[in-house]
C-alpha positions in Angstrom: -66.5 4.1 -26.5 -64.8 1.1 -25.0 -67.0 1.3 -21.9 -70.1 1.5 -24.1 -69.0 -1.6 -26.0 -68.4 -3.5 -22.8 -71.8 -2.7 -21.4 -73.4 -3.8 -24.6 -71.4 -7.0 -24.7 -72.5 -7.8 -21.1 -76.2 -7.7 -21.9 -76.4 -11.5 -22.2 -75.0 -11.9 -18.7 -76.9 -9.2 -16.8 -80.1 -9.5 -18.7 -81.1 -5.8 -18.5 -80.7 -3.1 -21.1 -78.2 -0.4 -20.0 -79.0 3.3 -19.9 -76.6 5.0 -22.3 -76.5 8.7 -23.1 -76.8 9.7 -26.7 -77.7 6.2 -27.8 -77.1 5.6 -31.5 -79.6 3.9 -33.8 -77.2 0.9 -34.1 -77.0 0.6 -30.3 -80.7 0.8 -30.0 -81.2 -1.9 -32.6 -78.6 -4.1 -30.9 -80.4 -3.7 -27.5 -83.7 -4.8 -29.1 -82.1 -7.9 -30.7 -80.4 -8.9 -27.5 -83.7 -8.4 -25.6 -85.4 -10.8 -28.1 -82.6 -13.2 -27.6 -82.9 -13.0 -23.9 -86.6 -13.8 -24.1 -85.9 -16.7 -26.5 -83.5 -18.5 -24.1 -85.7 -17.7 -21.1 -88.7 -19.4 -22.8 -86.5 -22.3 -23.8 -85.4 -22.8 -20.2 -88.9 -22.6 -19.0 -90.2 -25.2 -21.5 -87.4 -27.6 -20.5 -88.0 -31.1 -22.0 -91.2 -29.8 -23.6 -89.2 -27.4 -25.8 -90.8 -26.8 -29.2 -87.5 -27.2 -31.2 -89.1 -26.1 -34.5 -90.3 -22.8 -33.0 -87.0 -22.3 -31.3 -85.0 -22.7 -34.4 -87.3 -20.5 -36.4 -87.0 -17.7 -33.8 -83.2 -18.3 -33.7 -83.0 -17.9 -37.5 -85.0 -14.6 -37.3 -82.6 -13.4 -34.7 -79.6 -14.3 -36.9 -81.2 -12.4 -39.8 -81.6 -9.3 -37.6 -77.9 -9.5 -36.6 -77.0 -9.9 -40.3 -78.9 -6.8 -41.2 -77.5 -4.8 -38.3 -73.9 -5.8 -39.3 -74.6 -5.0 -43.0 -75.7 -1.5 -42.1 -72.9 -1.1 -39.5 -69.9 -3.1 -40.6 -67.5 -1.6 -38.0 -69.8 -2.0 -35.0 -67.7 -4.3 -32.8 -70.4 -4.8 -30.2 -72.7 -6.3 -32.8 -70.1 -8.9 -33.8 -69.6 -9.8 -30.1 -73.2 -10.2 -29.3 -73.8 -12.2 -32.5 -70.8 -14.4 -31.8 -72.0 -15.1 -28.3 -75.5 -16.0 -29.6 -74.2 -18.4 -32.2 -72.0 -20.0 -29.5 -75.1 -20.6 -27.4 -76.7 -22.6 -30.2 -73.6 -24.6 -31.0 -72.6 -22.8 -34.2 -69.1 -22.5 -32.9 -67.2 -22.1 -36.2 -69.4 -19.2 -37.2 -69.2 -17.8 -33.7 -65.4 -17.8 -33.8 -65.4 -16.0 -37.1 -67.5 -13.2 -35.7 -65.5 -12.9 -32.5 -62.3 -12.7 -34.5 -63.8 -9.8 -36.5 -64.8 -8.1 -33.3 -61.3 -8.6 -32.0 -59.8 -6.9 -35.1 -62.2 -4.0 -34.8 -61.5 -3.5 -31.1 -58.6 -5.5 -29.5 -59.4 -4.3 -26.0 -62.5 -6.3 -25.2 -61.6 -8.9 -22.6 -64.9 -10.8 -23.1 -64.0 -11.5 -26.7 -60.5 -12.8 -25.8 -62.1 -15.1 -23.2 -64.7 -16.5 -25.6 -62.1 -17.1 -28.3 -60.0 -19.0 -25.7 -63.0 -21.0 -24.7 -63.8 -22.1 -28.3 -60.2 -23.0 -29.0 -59.9 -25.0 -25.8 -63.1 -26.9 -26.6 -61.7 -27.5 -30.1 -58.7 -29.2 -28.5 -56.3 -26.3 -29.1 -55.2 -25.3 -25.6 -51.8 -23.8 -26.8 -53.7 -21.5 -29.2 -56.2 -20.6 -26.5 -53.7 -19.6 -23.9 -52.5 -16.2 -25.5 -56.2 -15.1 -25.8 -56.9 -15.9 -22.2 -53.8 -14.2 -21.0 -54.8 -11.1 -22.9 -58.2 -11.2 -21.3 -56.5 -11.3 -17.9 -54.2 -8.4 -18.8 -57.2 -6.3 -19.8 -59.3 -7.2 -16.7 -56.9 -8.6 -14.1 -59.6 -8.5 -11.3 -62.2 -10.6 -13.2 -62.2 -13.9 -11.3 -63.8 -15.9 -14.1 -60.8 -15.4 -16.4 -58.4 -16.7 -13.8 -60.7 -19.7 -13.2 -60.7 -20.3 -17.0 -56.9 -20.1 -17.0 -56.7 -22.7 -14.2 -59.0 -25.0 -16.0 -57.2 -24.6 -19.3 -53.9 -25.5 -17.7 -55.4 -28.5 -16.0 -57.4 -29.9 -18.9 -54.7 -29.1 -21.5 -51.9 -30.2 -19.2 -50.6 -33.1 -21.4 -50.6 -30.9 -24.5 -48.7 -28.1 -22.7 -46.1 -30.5 -21.4 -45.6 -32.2 -24.8 -45.0 -28.7 -26.3 -41.7 -28.6 -24.4 -42.4 -25.1 -23.1 -43.7 -26.3 -19.7 -42.5 -28.6 -17.0 -45.2 -30.5 -15.1 -44.3 -29.0 -11.7 -44.3 -25.4 -13.1 -47.5 -25.9 -14.9 -49.3 -27.4 -11.9 -48.1 -24.5 -9.7 -49.4 -22.0 -12.3 -52.7 -23.9 -12.3 -52.9 -23.7 -8.4 -51.9 -20.0 -8.5 -54.7 -19.3 -11.0 -57.3 -21.1 -8.9 -56.1 -19.3 -5.8 -56.3 -15.9 -7.6 -59.8 -16.6 -8.8 -60.9 -17.6 -5.3 -59.3 -14.5 -3.7 -61.0 -12.2 -6.3 -64.4 -13.9 -5.7 -64.0 -14.0 -1.9 -67.8 -14.3 -1.4 -68.3 -17.2 -3.8 -67.9 -20.6 -2.2 -67.8 -22.3 -5.6 -64.5 -20.7 -6.6 -62.8 -21.7 -3.4 -64.2 -25.2 -3.7 -62.7 -25.6 -7.2 -59.4 -24.3 -5.9 -59.4 -27.0 -3.2 -60.4 -29.8 -5.6 -57.5 -28.9 -7.9 -55.2 -30.6 -5.4 -56.5 -34.0 -6.5 -54.9 -33.3 -9.9 -51.3 -32.9 -8.8 -48.6 -35.4 -9.5 -47.0 -36.0 -7.2 -49.7 -35.3 -4.6 -49.3 -32.6 -2.0 -51.7 -33.9 0.6 -50.5 -31.9 3.6 -50.9 -28.7 1.7 -54.2 -29.9 0.4 -55.5 -30.6 3.9 -54.7 -27.1 4.9 -56.6 -25.7 2.0 -59.7 -27.8 2.8 -59.5 -26.8 6.5 -59.5 -23.2 5.5 -62.4 -23.8 3.2 -64.5 -25.1 6.0 -64.5 -21.7 7.5 -66.1 -20.3 4.4 -68.8 -22.9 4.2 -72.1 -21.1 5.0 -74.4 -24.1 5.2 -74.5 -27.5 7.0 -74.5 -29.3 3.7 -71.4 -27.5 2.4 -69.6 -28.0 5.7 -70.2 -31.7 5.6 -69.0 -31.9 2.0 -65.8 -30.2 3.0 -65.3 -32.6 6.0 -65.8 -35.5 3.7 -63.0 -34.3 1.5 -60.9 -33.7 4.6 -61.5 -37.3 5.7 -60.5 -38.5 2.3 -57.2 -36.6 2.4 -56.5 -37.8 5.9 -56.8 -41.4 4.6 -54.2 -40.6 2.0 -51.9 -39.3 4.8 -52.4 -42.6 6.7 -54.2 -40.8 9.5 -57.1 -43.2 9.6 -58.2 -42.4 13.2 -58.5 -38.7 12.3 -60.3 -39.7 9.1 -62.9 -41.7 11.0 -63.4 -38.9 13.5 -64.0 -36.5 10.6 -66.4 -38.9 8.9 -68.5 -39.1 12.1 -69.4 -35.5 11.4 -70.8 -36.3 8.0 -74.4 -37.3 8.4 -76.0 -35.9 5.2 -77.8 -38.8 3.5 -77.0 -37.3 0.1 -73.3 -38.0 0.8 -73.9 -41.6 1.8 -72.3 -43.1 -1.3 -69.2 -40.8 -1.1 -68.9 -41.5 2.6 -68.9 -45.2 2.0 -66.1 -44.8 -0.5 -63.9 -43.2 2.1 -64.9 -45.9 4.7 -63.8 -48.5 2.1 -60.5 -46.7 1.7 -60.0 -46.7 5.5 -60.8 -50.4 5.7 -58.3 -51.1 2.9 -55.6 -49.1 4.8 -56.3 -51.0 8.0 -56.3 -54.4 6.3 -52.9 -53.6 4.7 -51.5 -52.5 8.1 -52.3 -55.9 9.6 -50.4 -57.8 7.0 
């Protein structure tokens, strides 16, 4: 039963109805609603700036009505509450979304997706301390899901001041936990450059800085860069860190390898930093 619920809850992400044996009427109805929902958001994305907001809202209200009917007929159907909550979150009805997700969590406390979404809403509402237990529960339920580790890292980073003020965290321990979460996410998503890139960028957030360690991470990341553009972006960051380590000659050498015109502004910022270092050394 838990597997069936997880498959249904994942419909929004995968965009394809699952094949389930002995499908119930409630499950069939949920699949149909989610398919309509998928089509609604696909059309909205296709229309872009030309979106007919009146039509969109009318269709959204019809979907909400369908969810309401489904839940009225099946008040203990956890997957319906999950899908409805995710839908309302997508149209910025966050308070209502949280209420539905909390109901789903009471009906089935073993759905990691629900824990993660509750943590997301609480964090966005400025309540990182309340969000943390839900996110840790999501990780406990699905420890190999990289997204949850990434969300943990971001929660610790963005809610850092709140965590420290609580008295339960010291800055050094919190920042190490943040780095560990980024690293775990990157390891679990070994084929996804974006995860490793975010791990490397996290070193800019540390106080005090750990630039030698950061440089090693950025050097390792270069080996994972699959395109010329991403390799040059990584080298730009390497040059920036080399400046911070007062290795301006090495930084200039690295910048010589950055020729992508889209990085011109960022490259100039590093060149300015090099010039400032050289001017200070002459005084």
